[in-house]
N, C-alpha and C positions, 0 to 999 in steps of 0.2 A: 503493500500500500504505499502510495506517495502522499506528500502532504505539501501544501502551498503555505509559505511562511510570511506572506505579506499581511501585515496587521489589518483586521477588518475594520471597515469604516462604520462610524456611528453618526455620520453627518446627514441626518435626515430631517432637520429642522424644518427645511422648505416643504418637505412631504407632509409633516405634521401641520403646518400652517395652512397648506392647501386643503387639507382634509378637515380642518376645523378642530384639531386636537391641540389642546394647550398643555403646558407643564402641569398645572394643577387643574384637574377637571372634576366637576360633579359627575358622578356615575349614575345618577337617578334623573330620568326623564319621563314626562308623560306625553312626549312628542316634541313640539317645538318649545315647551316649557322645561327648563332645567331647574330641579329643586336644588336646595343647598347641599344635600349630602352630609347627613348628620351621623352616619355610622362610621365604621372603621375605615381608615385610610389605607389603600392598597397601593403599594409601590410597584412599578413596572421596571424591571431591569432586563436588558437584552441579554440572551444567552450567547449572542454572537461575540460580544467583547466585555460583557459584565457592566456595561454603562447604564447609568440610571436614565430612563427615557422620560418618565413622568409619573404622576400619581393620580389616583382616582378616589374621590370621597364616596364612601359607600352608603347604603340605605339604612335608615332608621326604622324601627317598627312603625313609629307615626307616619313617616314618609311612605312606607309600604302600603298602609291603610289608604293614604292619599291617592297613590297610584292606582290601587284597586278601585277606588270610587270613581276616578275619572276614566278609567278604562271601562267601567261599566256604563257610564253615560256615552262614551264613544261608541260602544256596541249598539247601544239603543238606536243610534242613527245609522251607523255603518251597515248593519244588517238590512236596512230598507233600500240601500243603493242596489240597483240591478247588478248581477254578477258581471256582465260584460263591462259595465262602468267601472267596477272595481278591478277588473282585468286590465283596463286602459291605464289605470294608475300603476299597476305592477309593470305594464309595458314600458311606461316612462321611466320607472325605476331602473329597468334593465339598460335603457339608453343612458342614464346617468352613470350607472356602474361601468359601462363601456368607456366613458370620459375619464373615469377615475381608476380604470383597471391597473395602469402601471404604478400609480401612487399607493393604492390600496395593497396591490401585490407586494410592493417593497415594504410596507408597514407589517404586513403579515410575516414576511420573511424575516424581518429584523426583530420583531417582538417575540415570535414564536421559535425561529431558527431554522425553519424549512428552506430549501433552496429557493432562489427567486423564481426560477421556472415553475416550481411547485406552488409558489405564492400567486403567480400569474393564473396558473391552472385552477386554484381554488376560487379566484374571483370569477373566472370564466364558468365554473359551476354555478355560481350565483346568477350569472347572466342566463345561462342555459335553463335553469329552473324557473326563472322569470318568464322566459319564452314560453316554456312548457305550460306554465300557470295561465298565460294570456289565452292560449287556445282552450284550456281547460275551463275557462270562465264561461264558455259557450257550450259546454258538455257535461254539466252536472246532471246527468241523466237519472231518472228514475224508471221503474218498470210499470207496465200495465198489464193486469192480470184478468182473466175471465172469471165473473162471479158465478156461483152455483145458483144464485137466485135471479129470477127474471127482472129485467129492467133496473139493474144494478151495474155500477161500474166500480172496479177496484183498481187503485195504483198506488205507487209509493213515491214519496218525494223526500229530499234531503234539505235539512235546515242547519244553519250554523250552531255550533255548541255554545259560543259566548267567548269567555276569556280562556286563552290558551297559555299556559306556562311553557316556556322553552328554556331548558337547562343545557347549555353546551360545554364542550371540553376544549382544552387548550390546543389540541393538535389540528383541529379545523376550526379556527377561531371566528370565521365569518361564514363559510359555506353552509355548515349545519343549520345555523340560524336561518338562513335564506331557504333552505330546503323545507323548513317548516313554515315560516312566515309567508312565503310566496303562495303556497297552497292555502294556508289558513285564510289569508286575506281575501283571495278570490272566493273562498267559501263563505265569507261574511263574518269571520272570527276577528277578534282583536288579540294581540300577542303581548305577553310580559316576558321579557328576556332576561334571564340571570346567566350572565357569561361566566367564564372561568376566571378565577382570580389571578391566573397567570398570564392572562392576555386581555386585560381590560380596556387597553387604548383602542384596540380593533373595534370594540363595541361603541366607543364614542364616534369614531369615524364612520361606521355604518348607520348610526342614528343621524348624524349630520347630513349624510348623502340622502337618507330616506326623508328627512324633514324638508329638504328643498323641493323634493317632488310633492310631498303630501300638502305643503303650504300652497303650491301653485294650483292644486286641484280641490282645495277646500276640504281635504279629508278631516274629519273631527278629531280633536285632541283625544289621546287615549288609545288610538288604533295601533301605534307602535310605541311601546314603552321599554325601558331598560331599568333594571334594578341590580346594580353592581353590589357585590358584597360577599361575605363568607358563607360558611355552611348554613348558619341560621337562617339566611335569606332563602336558601333552597328549602329549608324545612318549613318556613312559613308558607311558601308556595305549595309545597306538597300537601300540607295539612288544611289548606284553606278550601272550604266547600263552595266558595264562589268561583273556583277555578275548576271547572268540570274535566279539563283534559291537561295533563302534564306530560310533555315530551322531554325525555332526559337522555343524554348521551354522556357516557363516561364508563367507570370501572363497574364491574359486577357487584362489588360490594355497595357502591354508591346506588346501583340500580335496585338492589334488594331493599335498601332503605326507602328509596322513593316509592317503589311498588307497593311495599307494606303500608306505608302512610297513605297513599292514594287509595289503595284498596280498602283500607279500614273505614273510609268514608264513602265507599262504593263510587269512587270517581274512575276516570279512565286514565291508564298510564301507557305511553308509547316509549318503550325502552330499546336503546341501542347500546349494547354493552360490549364486553370483551370479546376477543377473538384469538384463537390458537390455530391459526390457518395453515393448511398443508397444501403442497403441490406434490402429486404422485408423478414420478419420472418413470414411465413405462420403458421396457426394453425395446418398444417399437416407437420411441419418441425421436423427434428431431432435436438432437441435443444442442444445436446452435441455437435454435429458437427457445428452447427450454432454458438455456443459460440467461438470456435477456430477462424473461419473466422472473426467474428465481432471484437474480441480483437486484433488479429494481424492487421487487417485492420485499426483499429482506432489508435493504439499506435506504430505500426512499423515506423521506422525513425522518431519517435516522432511526428507522424501525419504530416510529411512534404513531403509525396508522392502526386503527382497529382491524384493518384488512391486511397488515403486514404479514409476509410469510415468515412463519416461525419454524416450520418443519418441512424438510424434504424427504419424501419417502421413495427411495430410488431402487430399482429392480437390481438384483446382484449382477446380472450380466453386463450392466452399463455403469455400475457404481464407480469403479476406479476411473473409468475414462471421464465420467461427468465430474467427479471430485477433482480431477486435475484441472479441467477447465475452469471450475469454480475458483479454485485457489489462484490460478493465473489471473482471472478477472479481478479478484479482490486485490491482487497486488497492483492493479492499475487504478484503483479507486483514489480520488483525490479528496481529502478532508480539508475544510477551511471555511472561510467567510462565505456564508450562503449567498450573499449579494454579489459574489464573484462567479459568474456563469461558468467558469472553467471547472468549479468544484462540483463533485458529486454528492457529498454528504456534509451537512452543517452539524451543529451541536444538539445535544440533548437539551430539554427544556430548562433544567436547573441541576444543582448539585445533589438534590435528593434522588433525581433520576439516575445520576452517575452512580450514587451509592447502591441503588437497586441493581444496576447493571453489573457492577463489581461483585456484589453478593451473589447474583445468579451465576456468574462464571465460577465463583468459589464453590458454590453448592454443586454445580455440574461436576467439578472435579472430585469433591468428596464422594459423589454418588458413583464415580467410576468412569465418567465420560472423558473423552480425549479431546484437548484443544488443538484442532487441526490448524486454525488461523487464530493465534492468541490476540486477545484484546488488550485493553489497557486505556489509561487516560492520556490524551496528548498534552505535551508541555512545550513551553518555549513561546517565541514571538508569534503572535496570531491566535494563541490559545489561552490568553490571560484569564478568560471567564471560567476556566476549569470545567466546562461542560462538553468539551470535544473528547469522543472516544473512538476507538478503532472498532470497525465492524468485525465480529468474530464468528468463526465456524466451529461447531462442536459435534464431534462424532459420538453418538449416544444411542441409547435403547429406548424404545416406546415407553416402557414400564416406569421409567425413572420419574421421580416426582417432579424434578424441575422441568422435564419435558411436557408434563401435564399442565403446567402453569403458563400464564401469559406474562412475560417480561417486556415492558414497554421499552425496548432497546434494540439495537441491531445485533441480535444473537440468533444465529441460524443452526438448528439441529438437523444433523444428517442421520437418517434411519434407513436400514436395509430391509428389503423383503426379497424373497427368492422364489415365491410360488405364484399362484394366479392373482388376478386383480382383487379377488375376495379377500386375500391376506392383506393386500395394501389398503383396502377400504376399511377393514377392521381396525387397523392402526389409525387410519385418519379420523374415523368416527369415535375412536375410543378416548375422547377427551370430553370434558364438560361443556366447552364451548361449541357453537355451531354457526359461525358467521360466513366465512368465505372459504372456498376450496377450488382446486383445479387438478386437471390431469393433462399431462403431456403425452400424447399418443397419436400415431397415424392409423391406428386400427379402429375401424368404424364400430366394431362390436364392443370394444373396450369403452369407447367414448359413450355409446348408448347405455351401456351397463352402469357407468358411472353416473349418468344423469337419470337413471331409472329409479323406480321405488325402492330397490335394494341397494341403491348406490350411496352417493353423499347424502349425509343427513344435514347439510348446511343450507342456510337461506339463499347463498349464492354458490353456484357450481359452473365452472368454466372448463372449456375444453381448448388447449393449445393457447391460452393466455394465463397470465399470473392471477394471483388472488386479489391484488389491489388495482385501483383505477376503474371503479364502477361509473357507468354512464347514468345520467339522470332519467333516461327514458324508462328504465326498469325500476321496479320497487326495491329498495335497499333495506336489507335487515337480516337477522338470523334467528336460529332456534336455539333450544336449551338455555344455557346461562347467558346466552347473547341477548335474550329478552323477549324475543318474538315480535318486536315492533317492525313496522314497514314505513319507510319514508320515500320521498322523491317521486318517482314516476308511476306508470301503470295506474291502478286504482287506489293508490295510497291516500288519495284526497279524501276517501271515505272514512278515514280515522279522525278527521276534523269536522265531521258533520254527524248529526243525529238522524236516524232514518224514521220516517213516519209512514204508516200504512193507512190509506184513505179509502172509505167505501161511500158511494153517492147512490142513493135511491131515487130514481127519477120516475118511479111508477106511482100508482094510485092506492097500493096497499103496502103493508109492512110484513113481508114473509120473513120468518127466522131462519138462520143457518142450521144445517144438519136436519132440516125437516120438522124441527120442533113445533109443536102446536101450543099456542098460548092465547086462547080466545077470551074475550071479555063479554 
C-alpha cells in the first residue's frame, strides 16, 4: 500500500460560507426560523486533518416541543397541497442540489472523511431520489376491488402519516436524509431530522439549501425541521406519540432501542441497521471483474458503509489465485487526504473508530486468524488526525466470533469453501445480519440459485457486482438484524403513508357483507 504525504487541506471556509454554514451554528430549525439552540454544544472536527470546523448548538427539551408544535401546524397545511404540487417543490430542490453539488460534496468529504468522489456521489444520490420522487408524486396509486354486494364500489387510497422522524448516521450524512424526506414530502408528510452528532454541519447546509427552495414556493414552516443533539434527542423522538413513524439508520444496538421504544407505543419504525456483507467468488467467476467489486466494497468509505464487503467466500480452486490478485491490488491503494482525488481511501470518522479497528484485528489474531495484509495506524505528515488506518486482509474461518460481527472499518475476511454453492450460501447466511450480498459467477444456474428462495437471505442480492453502490430505483434495506426496513425506490413510498380501504354504496338498499340478514 502506498501513501501520499502531502498534508490535507482544511481551507473550506469559502465552501461553508456559500452553503450558509457559520462557525457557531444553531442546530435547531423549524424551516426558515432558526431557534437559539439551548441544548448541548456539538463540536465538529474533521477526521481529514483533525481541525476544528465549527460547532452546533443542540436542541433543548423545550425547543423540541416547539419544533413538534410547528411541524404539526405545517402538516395541517402541507397535506392539503396536491401531490404533484409537492413534487414540483422537490423538483426544484433537485435543481438547487445540482448547483451546490461540488460544494456540498466537498463538505461531506471533509466533515465525514470519505473521498471527494464519494462525496459527489452522495449528493448525486440526493438528486436522483428527488427526481424519482417527482415522478412518484403523480403515481401514489391505490387499488380498486370488486365488491360482493351489488351497487357497491371498493377501493383503497393512501394518506400521509404526519410527522416523520428521521435519524441518520455519520457515514451518509446527507443522502439518507434525502432518501426519506424526498419520498415523505411528496407523500404529504413533514420531517424532523435528527442528524449524527459526528456530522452536524452537513445538516445545516442541507437545511439552508432546502429553505431557499421552500421560501420561494411558500411551503409552510415546519415541513423541514432539524433537531441536532445527542442520544436524548433521539429518545424524545422515539418515544413521542405525535411522531407516528421513525426512520432510523445506524447500528443494530441503536436500532433495537429505537424499535423497542417506537413499538411500545405501537408506532411504526423503519430501521436500516448493520450489515456483515459477503461476496461469493465462485470457481466459475471472472476474477478480474471480481477484484474490482471486492476491493471497492471493502475499502470504499474506509469500510464505513453498511453495505461494505466484510467477507469474501472463495472457492478453493481459485482461492490462491484470487488472494494473490487481492494482495497486489491492496499494495497499490493510496491513503490520504480524501479531497485529493488521487487517493483511494480517506480516514475513519474518529479515534474511537480507530480503537475498534485495532481491537478487531487483535481479536482476530487471538482467535487464530492470519493477517495476510497487516493493518495499523498511519503516522507522519498528512496523518496528524490519527484517524488514518491501513486496509487489512485477514484469513479466517466462518465460525470465528470476530467474523460474525460487523466492524465499521476496512477489514476484509477471506473464507474458503470447496464444495457446491450450497456450502458457500450456508457460510454467507450464517450471520445475524442480512443486508447486502453478491456472487461472482459466469454460471447461469449458480446465479439463479443464489437469487432463489433457497439462496441469499439478504435484502439485496447481486450477481457480478459488489455489495455496495445501490441505485435509488430499487428498494434499499435488509433482513434479520439489519431491521427489515425499505427506503428509496420501488414501492418504499408506502412506508410513509397510511392505507385506507373505502366502500361506497350507490344503491337504494343496504345489503350486508357475507350475506348476513339484519332486518328491522
